[in-house]
C-alpha positions as CSV (number, residue, x, y, z in Angstrom):
1,X,-47.2,-27.2,-13.1
2,X,-46.9,-24.3,-10.0
3,X,-50.3,-22.9,-9.1
4,X,-49.3,-19.8,-10.4
5,X,-48.6,-20.8,-13.6
6,X,-51.4,-22.6,-13.9
7,X,-53.4,-19.3,-13.0
8,X,-51.6,-17.6,-15.6
9,X,-52.3,-20.4,-18.1
10,X,-55.8,-20.5,-17.6
11,X,-55.9,-16.9,-17.8
12,X,-54.4,-16.8,-21.1
13,X,-57.2,-19.2,-22.5
14,X,-60.3,-17.4,-21.2
15,X,-58.7,-14.3,-22.5
16,X,-58.3,-15.9,-25.8
17,X,-61.4,-17.3,-25.5
18,X,-63.0,-14.0,-25.2
19,X,-61.0,-12.3,-27.6
20,X,-62.3,-14.8,-30.6
21,X,-65.4,-14.2,-29.5
22,X,-65.3,-10.6,-29.7
23,X,-63.7,-11.2,-33.1
24,X,-66.2,-13.4,-34.5
25,X,-69.1,-10.8,-33.3
26,X,-66.8,-8.0,-35.4
27,X,-67.2,-10.3,-38.6
28,X,-71.2,-11.0,-37.6
29,X,-72.0,-7.4,-37.5
30,X,-69.5,-5.5,-39.2
31,X,-70.5,-5.8,-42.7
32,X,-73.8,-3.9,-43.2
33,X,-75.3,-3.5,-46.4
34,X,-74.3,-0.1,-47.9
35,X,-76.5,0.6,-50.9
36,X,-74.3,3.9,-51.8
37,X,-72.7,4.0,-55.2
38,X,-68.8,3.3,-54.9
39,X,-66.7,6.2,-56.0
40,X,-63.6,4.5,-55.2
41,X,-61.3,1.3,-54.6
42,X,-61.8,-0.1,-50.8
43,X,-58.1,-2.4,-51.2
44,X,-55.6,0.7,-51.3
45,X,-57.8,2.8,-49.0
46,X,-57.7,0.2,-46.5
47,X,-53.9,-0.1,-46.9
48,X,-53.5,3.8,-46.7
49,X,-55.6,3.2,-43.0
50,X,-53.3,1.2,-41.8
51,X,-49.9,3.2,-42.6
52,X,-50.0,7.0,-44.1
53,X,-53.3,7.5,-42.3
54,X,-51.7,7.1,-39.0
55,X,-48.6,9.4,-39.8
56,X,-49.0,11.5,-36.4
57,X,-48.8,14.6,-39.1
58,X,-52.2,13.9,-39.9
59,X,-53.5,13.5,-36.2
60,X,-54.7,16.7,-34.5
61,X,-54.6,14.7,-31.4
62,X,-51.0,13.4,-32.2
63,X,-49.0,16.1,-33.8
64,X,-50.4,19.0,-30.9
65,X,-49.2,16.6,-28.2
66,X,-45.6,15.1,-29.8
67,X,-44.2,13.8,-26.1
68,X,-47.3,12.2,-25.0
69,X,-47.8,10.9,-28.4
70,X,-43.9,9.8,-28.3
71,X,-44.2,8.2,-24.8
72,X,-47.3,6.1,-25.8
73,X,-45.6,4.6,-28.8
74,X,-42.9,3.7,-26.4
75,X,-45.5,2.3,-23.7
76,X,-47.5,0.1,-26.7
77,X,-43.5,-1.2,-27.6
78,X,-43.2,-2.2,-24.3
79,X,-46.2,-3.4,-24.1
80,X,-45.9,-6.0,-26.8
81,X,-42.3,-6.8,-25.7
82,X,-43.8,-7.6,-22.5
83,X,-46.4,-10.3,-24.3
84,X,-43.4,-11.7,-26.0
85,X,-41.8,-12.3,-22.7
86,X,-44.7,-14.2,-21.3
87,X,-44.5,-16.5,-24.0
88,X,-40.7,-16.6,-23.3
89,X,-41.3,-17.2,-19.8
90,X,-44.2,-19.9,-20.5
91,X,-41.8,-21.6,-22.1
92,X,-38.9,-21.6,-19.9
93,X,-36.4,-19.4,-21.8
94,X,-35.2,-16.4,-19.8
95,X,-33.3,-13.5,-21.9
96,X,-29.5,-13.3,-20.6
97,X,-26.5,-11.2,-21.0
98,X,-26.4,-7.9,-23.0
99,X,-29.6,-8.7,-24.3
100,X,-31.5,-9.0,-20.6
101,X,-29.7,-5.6,-19.7
102,X,-31.5,-3.9,-22.9
103,X,-34.7,-5.4,-22.4
104,X,-34.7,-4.1,-18.5
105,X,-33.6,-0.8,-19.5
106,X,-36.5,-0.3,-22.1
107,X,-39.2,-1.7,-19.9
108,X,-38.1,0.3,-16.8
109,X,-39.0,3.4,-20.0
110,X,-42.2,2.2,-20.9
111,X,-43.2,1.9,-17.1
112,X,-42.0,5.4,-16.9
113,X,-44.0,6.2,-19.8
114,X,-46.9,4.2,-18.9
115,X,-47.4,6.1,-15.3
116,X,-46.8,9.7,-17.1
117,X,-49.5,9.3,-19.0
118,X,-51.3,8.2,-16.1
119,X,-50.4,11.4,-14.3
120,X,-51.5,13.5,-17.0
121,X,-55.0,12.1,-16.9
122,X,-55.1,12.7,-13.8
123,X,-53.7,16.0,-13.5
124,X,-55.1,17.7,-16.6
125,X,-58.8,18.4,-16.1
126,X,-59.9,18.1,-19.7
127,X,-58.8,14.3,-19.6
128,X,-59.8,13.9,-15.9
129,X,-63.6,14.9,-17.4
130,X,-63.3,12.3,-19.7
131,X,-62.2,9.6,-17.9
132,X,-63.8,7.0,-16.5
133,X,-62.6,4.1,-13.7
134,X,-61.8,1.6,-16.8
135,X,-59.2,4.4,-18.3
136,X,-57.2,4.2,-14.6
137,X,-57.3,0.7,-14.1
138,X,-56.3,-0.5,-17.7
139,X,-53.3,2.1,-17.6
140,X,-52.4,1.1,-14.2
141,X,-52.4,-3.3,-14.8
142,X,-50.6,-2.9,-17.8
143,X,-47.9,-0.2,-16.4
144,X,-47.5,-2.7,-13.4
145,X,-46.7,-5.2,-15.8
146,X,-43.9,-3.7,-17.6
147,X,-42.9,-2.9,-14.2
148,X,-43.0,-6.2,-12.7
149,X,-41.5,-8.0,-15.7
150,X,-38.1,-5.9,-15.7
151,X,-38.3,-6.7,-11.6
152,X,-38.3,-10.3,-12.9
153,X,-35.5,-10.5,-15.2
154,X,-33.6,-8.3,-12.6
155,X,-34.9,-11.0,-9.7
156,X,-36.3,-14.9,-11.3
157,X,-37.4,-15.5,-7.4
158,X,-40.3,-13.2,-8.4
159,X,-42.1,-15.2,-11.2
160,X,-45.0,-16.3,-8.7
161,X,-45.4,-12.5,-8.4
162,X,-44.8,-12.3,-12.1
163,X,-47.5,-14.9,-12.9
164,X,-49.9,-13.6,-10.9
165,X,-49.9,-10.0,-12.4
166,X,-49.8,-11.6,-16.0
167,X,-52.8,-13.5,-15.1
168,X,-54.6,-11.0,-13.3
169,X,-54.0,-8.4,-16.7
170,X,-55.0,-11.3,-19.2
171,X,-58.3,-11.3,-17.0
172,X,-58.7,-8.3,-17.0
173,X,-58.5,-7.5,-20.6
174,X,-61.4,-8.9,-22.9
175,X,-63.7,-6.9,-20.5
176,X,-62.0,-3.7,-20.6
177,X,-61.0,-0.7,-23.1
178,X,-57.6,-3.1,-23.4
179,X,-59.2,-5.1,-25.7
180,X,-59.3,-2.5,-28.2
181,X,-56.2,-4.9,-29.2
182,X,-58.8,-6.9,-31.1
183,X,-60.9,-3.7,-32.3
184,X,-58.2,-1.2,-33.3
185,X,-57.9,-3.6,-36.3
186,X,-61.4,-3.7,-37.3
187,X,-61.8,0.0,-36.6
188,X,-58.7,0.9,-39.0
189,X,-60.1,-1.4,-41.8
190,X,-63.6,-0.2,-41.4
191,X,-62.3,3.3,-41.9
192,X,-60.8,2.2,-44.9
193,X,-63.8,0.7,-46.3
194,X,-65.8,3.3,-45.5
195,X,-63.7,6.4,-46.9
196,X,-62.4,4.0,-50.0
197,X,-66.0,3.5,-51.0
198,X,-66.3,6.9,-51.3
199,X,-63.5,7.8,-53.0
200,X,-61.7,10.1,-50.1
201,X,-59.0,7.5,-49.0
202,X,-56.0,7.6,-50.3
203,X,-55.8,11.4,-51.0
204,X,-54.7,11.8,-54.8
205,X,-51.4,12.9,-54.2
206,X,-50.9,10.0,-51.7
207,X,-52.3,7.4,-53.5
208,X,-50.8,3.4,-53.5
């Protein structure tokens, strides 16, 4: 195995071990005793939390900033696609033909979306005030990974650069805000439990 592939593989093992560590900490500390009297059901509330509650029309931060919200959706889809491609590359499978061209086009688009979100964070005073170095580093690493993945599909001589970039991203993921890949699901579940017990979710007109 080439040194750069060893690096990426080692980074993947460290990343997964760290994510499992965070996951088991969530299991350990994420179930505080709730002494309040249940007024509703948890299961439909959890379903609502992961589905209709995420409708952008129900989130002020989304429906007031639809272009940014749309860019964020494309950006995340590009991230999922890049992760899938990492697995394919690691297994020595490289897409070809029209499929490859579509992937390249989408990754360039997601790279532009990531860059636009980063620029907006820099130039908007209210966002800049709320930001810390981790916000910029996380965005830069993920956006760069999208772009390098696309370039690698264009020119397979870039695989050493690709696996080094992938390794750096994987090593940073568990220590920065990118570890929300684990905490996102726990947070949505906890919201469902909290509002479900109180009979708030799902709203009566949107019940499951």
